[in-house]
C-alpha positions, 0 to 999 in steps of 0.5 A: 499499500506503501508502494502504490501510494508513494506520489502522495507519502511524505514521511514512512517510519517503519519498525519492527522486532527484528530488521528488514531488508530494504530490497526485498521489502520494498521495489520502487520506494528503495530510499529509505535511511535505517537509524537503528545504530544513529546516536541521533534517534538513541532515545527514539522508542525508550523512556531515558532518565529524565523521563522517569524522574520528570514526566512519571515523578507523580508515580514513583512514590513506594517504589525503589527507584534504583531497583527500577533502573536495574530491573528496566534500564540499559538499553543501548543504540550508541546514544549517550543514554541508556533507555528503558523499556516503556512497556515495563515502566508502565506496567510497573507503574500501573501494578507496583510490582517488579516482573518481567512483564516484557519477557512475558509477552512471548516465549523465546523457545525459537532463540533457544532452538537456534542456540542448539542448532548453531552449539552456542554456549550461553557463555558465550553471549555475556560480553561478546563481540559482533561487527557490523552483521548486527544490523547488515544481515536480514535472512534469519538462516544467515543470522549469528546467534549474537545478531539474532539476540540483539535484533530481538532484544535479548542483548545490547550493545555495552561499547563500541570500538574500531579496529582497523576498518571495522567497528566491533560491538561489546553485546551484554544483557541490558538489564535484570528482567532479561538476564534473569528471566532469559536465563530461567526460561532456557533453564527450563528449556533444558529440564525435565518438566518436573524440575523447577530451575529456580530450585536447582540454582537456590539448592546450589547456592544454599550448599556453597554458602554452608561450604557443603561441597560434598552435598553441592556436587551431588546436586549438580550432578544430579542436575547434570544427568537430567539434561536431555541427551539431545542436548549432550549430542549437539555440537559436541558441546558436553565435550568441553568444560565450558558446557558445564561452567554454562549450565551452572552460570545459568543455574545461579544467574536465574536466581540473581546470584553474583556470578562472573565468568571468565574473570580475569586477573594480572595472571589469567582468567578465571573459569568462574567467580561467585559471590554469595554468603559474604564468601567468594568461590572460584570455580575452575572446571577441568575435563577428564577422559574417564574417572581414573583421570579426575585425580590428576585434573583436580590437582592441575586445576588447583596448580593453576589457581594457586600458581595465576594468583585468583586469590589475590585481589580477595583480601579480607575475604573467606575465599574457596578455590573449587576445582570441578572434574568433568567426564567427557565419557560420562557426560557429567559430574565426576568429582568436586574438591574445595580448598578453603582460606582466608585472605587477610 
């Protein structure tokens, strides 16, 4: 209808969940400008901090202002300001309760199927780098997982950099709503119907806080045993330690535990750092071909953690080094060992 009325049209603004191809969408009307990543328009489709504090000032009484920012702010399209999801803000102000309103409007099962088909670990998506393909490719079958999650709102830009002739973007979850809900839903997709992902994460957190490392290992092993074999088969993800680290990472993310994967130190990167209950837990994951090799890889993990000074930045904290051995043949956890000390 737009094309047939081209002689009468002065202005057209097209928006949607995902990008479109001007070539395939239009023939005669192809003189459109893509403003998706134009800083001049970065706040066009979201509320700014100033909008919240002025336009909605009368509605804020009784609501935690910082919680509003944590839950719903964070979207960035290369402007100087991040913006809030308007749908979330309006429903929060009406219902006075923090919930994943936007996330509940649709199931991202298609995204999970894409991650499975492309053998993408969720860990690969946090803090990942992407290029102009974020907004230059349109065919679903040719989209990278990063581009697809960016175009559909599950990742946003946190940094832009130039590398020679290329522009690179650092991506991450925009806010707490997406971070908690996406991990929780992905775990539910992986889990049998009678298991609740949040319960698994809470149980693992409680075992760590109690320093019950045997119980932690048993709980994690039972959870891993419940993963359908099809997921283990896809892309051979289960043949690498990152697969097991990513599952534990999602468990903790789904309940809001402070967990950081690939946490950098001056001498290397720890596979995972978990802060909970006033304690710090550093986990190193290693693959063993069989149960007979578990002791050897656990010793190697402790040697690595000590040599690289993973404890050096946590003075005054109760600190735990945890080595996790995963079995390539068993496709499950083999053994967990922990070493505890207080860094003064």
